[in-house]
N, C-alpha and C positions, 0 to 999 in steps of 0.2 A: 584467346590466351592472353593473360596479363603479362606485362613486361617482366622479364626475369633478370637476375643479376648476371652480368657478363664479367666474371672474375678475371683478373689479369695479374701477371707477375711483372713488376716494373723495375727497370734498372735505375736505382736511386743514387748510387755514388760509386766512384772508382775505388776498388779495394787496394790497400797497401800490401796486404798479405792474402790470407785465405778470405774468400767472400763470405760475409756474415749474413745469415738469414735475418730479415727485418731491418737491415741496414744497407747492405749492398743490393739485395733483392727484396722488394716489398710486395706482399700480396695486397691487391687493391680490389675492392668491391663497389666502387663508386659508380661504375658504368652499368647502365641497364640496356636491355634490348627486347624489342617486341618481335619475337620470331615470326609471328603470323603477318605482321604489318610491315616488316622491313622491306625497303625498296631494293630489289635485286638489280635493276637497271641492266637486264640481260645477262646477269651473272648467276652465281649460285652460292648458297649458304652452307657452310660446313660446321658441323658440331664436332669439336675436338674430343677424341677418345683417349689416346695414349700419346705421351710425349717422351722423347728420349733425352737423357741427361748424359752429356759426353765431356771428356776432359778438355777438348779444344775450346769449349765455351768460355773457359777462364781467360783465354787470350783475347776475347772480344770485349772483356770488361776493362777497357782502357780508355785513355784520352783519345779523341778522334784524330788528333794531329800525328799520332803514332801509327804509321802505315804498316799493313800486314796483308796476307793473302785473303783475309775476310774482314769485312768492315766492322768497326767498333759499334757496340750497342749504343744507341742514342740515349742520353740521360733523360729520364722522365717518361720513357716509352716502354711498352712491353718488349721483353727479350724474345728472340726467336730460336727455334730448335727444330730438329726433325720430329715429325709426328704423323699419326694416322687419325683421320677423321671420317665421318660419314656425311654425305650430302643430305640435308633435310629439306631444302627448297631449291628449285632450279628453274631458270628461264633460258638456260644454255642448251644448245644442241649437242654439246660435247659430253655432258654428264646428265644423269638422271637421279632422282631421289632414290636413296638406298645404296648408291655407289660409294665405295670406300676409296679414299685418296691418300697418297703418301707424299710428303715433301717437307720442306722447311716451313714449319708452321709457327704462328704466334702463340706465346704462352698466355692464352686466354681461352674462354669457353666457346665463344662464337667469334670467328675471325673475319676481318675485312682486310684482305691483302692480295697482292698479285703473285709474289714469288715466295716470300719467306713466311713460315708459319709462326705466328706469335704465340707466346704462352698466355693464351686466353681461351675462353670456353667456346666462342663461336667466331667464325671468320667468313667474310664475304669475298668471293673471287670473281674476277671478270673473265678469266679464261684458265685453261689448264697448263699454261706454260710454267715449268718448274714443278709440276705435280705429275704423279703417276697414278693412273686408275688401276687399282689392284684387282686381280681376278680371283686369287686365292682358291685355285682349283684343287689344291691339296688340303684345304680346310685346316690350316694351322691357326693358332690364336692371332687375332689382329695385332696384338701388341708385339708379336715376334717380328713384324715388319719395321719396327724401330730398332731391332737388335740384330739377331742372327740373319734375318732376311732384309735388313735395312743397311744404313750407312756403316755400322761397325762390321757387319758381315762382308759388305762390299770391300771395305778397307783390307781385310785379311785376304779374301779371295782374289781380288784384282792385283794387289801388290805382290802377293806370293807368286802368282802366275807370271807377272811382268818381270820381276827382279831376282827371284831366288835361284833360278837355274839349278834346281835341286836334283841330286842324284842319289839313288839308293845307296845306303851305307855311309852317307855323310852325317855330320853332327851339326845340329842346329840348337842354338840357345835362344829361348824366348823369355824375355823379361815381361813382367805383368801378365804372366801366363794364365791367370785365373779370370781375367777380364773377358769381355765379349769378343775382342779382337784376338788377344793372345790365345784364348782357348780354342778358337777356330783355327789359328795357325798350327797349334799343336796337332790337331786332328788332320789337317792337310798334310803336314809333314809325315805323320805316321802312315797315312795311306800310300805315301811314296817310298816307304822303307827307310826313313831316316832315323837316326838315334836322336832323341829329344831330351835336352836339358831345359828345365823351366823353373822360374823363380816367382815367388809372390810373398806377401807380407803377413800371412797368418797360417796356422796349422790347418785350419779348415780349408783354406785355399789350396794348400799343398795336397790335401787328400783329394780335392776336386781335380787337380791336375793329374794326379796319379790315375784317377778313374777315366781320364781321357786317353791314357796310354803313355804319358810322359815316362821315359826310362829313368830319369833322375829329376826329382822334384824337391825343392828346398825352400825354406823360409830365410830370406836374405837378412832378416832382422836378428836371427840367431845362428846363422851359418855364414862362414866367410865365402863370398861369391868367387873371388879369384882362386882360392884353394879348390873349390868345387869344380870350377871350369878346368883348371890344370889337371885335376885328377881324372876327369871324364872327357876331356877334349883331346886335341885342339878342336876348336869350333870352325866349321866351314861357312856357316850362315849365322848371322845374329839378327834377330828381329827385336828391335829396340823400341820399347814403350816408355822408357824410364830416363835414359841419359845419365849424366853425372858419374858417380863412382862406378855404377854398373857398366856404363859404356867404357870407362877406363879399364875395368877388369876384362871385358870382352876383347878389347884391342890387344891387351897383353897375352890373352889366351888364344888368339886367332891363329888359324892356319895360314900358310901362304896361299894367296889368291882367294881369301875369304870374301864373302859378300855381306855387307851390312845394310839392312833395310831399316831406315830411320823413320819410324811411324810416329813417334812422339817422345817427349822428354818431360814427363810430368814432374820430375824432381825439381825442375827449374821454374815451373809455372807460377808459383806463389812466393818466390823469393826475389827481392829487388837486386840481389847480388849473387846469382847462382855460381857455384864453384866452377873453375875452368877445367877443361879436359887437358891433362898434363902430358899425355903420351901419344900425341897425334903423329909423332915420327914413326909409329908402328904402321901407319897407312903406307908410308914409303917403303919401309923395310920389308913388309910382307905383301906388297902389291895388292892391298885391300881395295876393293871397289865399294864405294858408299853411295847408296841411293836414297835420296830424300824424295818425298812425293806428297801430293795432295790428291786424294782419291777421286775427286770429281774430274780430274784431268784424264782418268783412265776409263770413265764411263762409256765413251763411244766405242771403245774396243771390247769391253767385257760385260756390259750391263745386261744385254739380252740373255747371254749364256748364264749369267748369275741367276736371273729370275727363273730360268728354265731348270737349273740344276738344284739350287740351294733349298727352296721350299720343299721340293720332293724329298731330298735327303733328310730334312728335319722331320717330315711326316712319316718317313719310313723308320725313324729312330737311328739312322746311320750318322747323324750329326747331333751331338749332345749340346744342350744349351740350358742355361739357368737365368732367370730374371728375378730381380728384387723390386717389387711394386710399392711405390709410395702412394698411398690412397688419398687423393685430393690435390687440387692445384695449389692449395695453401702449403703443401709440403715440398714444393719445388725448391725453395731456398735451402732447406735441409738436405735434399737430395744432391743439389749442386755442391754443397760443402762436403758431404761425405764422399762423393766421388773424388774430389780434390785431395781429401785426406786419406783415401784408400780404405775407408771404413765400410764401404758397400761390399757385400759378399757375392754379388752377381750383377748382371746388367741392370743398371738403374733405369726404371720406367716410372713416370708420373701418370697415374690413372686419373684422368680428368673426369670422365663420365663413362657410364655404360650405355649401350645402345637403347 
């Protein structure tokens, strides 16, 4: 087999606002790989199939001296993200050709990496540390393992179990309720008998949240969030994907002893001067408990139960999920931008290749 292009998505410059396709992230086709002749050196070669695009990735597009829970993307190198790939060559005793693996992959087509999956078409691995070999005994689409059965699903499932202390009859407010995390939380809450209020930024997303069972679903761009919460609350649990003014409204409308699960604050990700939260005294006045979390810190406690339960629920149609596929690695920059802008209408997945 002749050498093939190993397309990659390169982190080209630190954005000042929204990440711009072709400027912040650049699709590069300069690298070639000979799949048949590549030296495995005891490792294995993975062909990338599907890559996840997630809001947290914006936080890694920063100067390396700015410290955070995840490392900054190195300039001039492929970015990394969660993905699913298939083993096409192996000298490893841990995996065989045809196995599907999940983990943080490089945004390229064939990857050479240890832990993080780069946005490229092929990757070479020395071992399985940081990867999970997928069994898929319920025969769900492989792309679902970067969404409802991947990191976004884990985020909802694990943090809800750990922090919600949910009781039937309580009221939960979910911002970003049409996304892969928020939509899962809505369904978890309904199975436990909670009243669900959910917000999103378009009428199409509102209809989707209603289809999941949300009791009150509204478009925050056309409906006043605080008035809605006061009319249908007070709220006992707030699942926050947004921050900003929505968090302020939730604090005002919270019940005494409310629990706030801080999953993300996308309203602040692309602004150099995000607005402050002006009513934090509500935390004191109402005995509000606030839980921030990084999902990987919950893996040891919940991961095996997650993989045992969630793919089965999806296959049985008991857990609803939608994905929006961007076809081709060259569309990754657009997918990243649209997720930050909230223009995606479902879980964003970059389809790099078919098997």
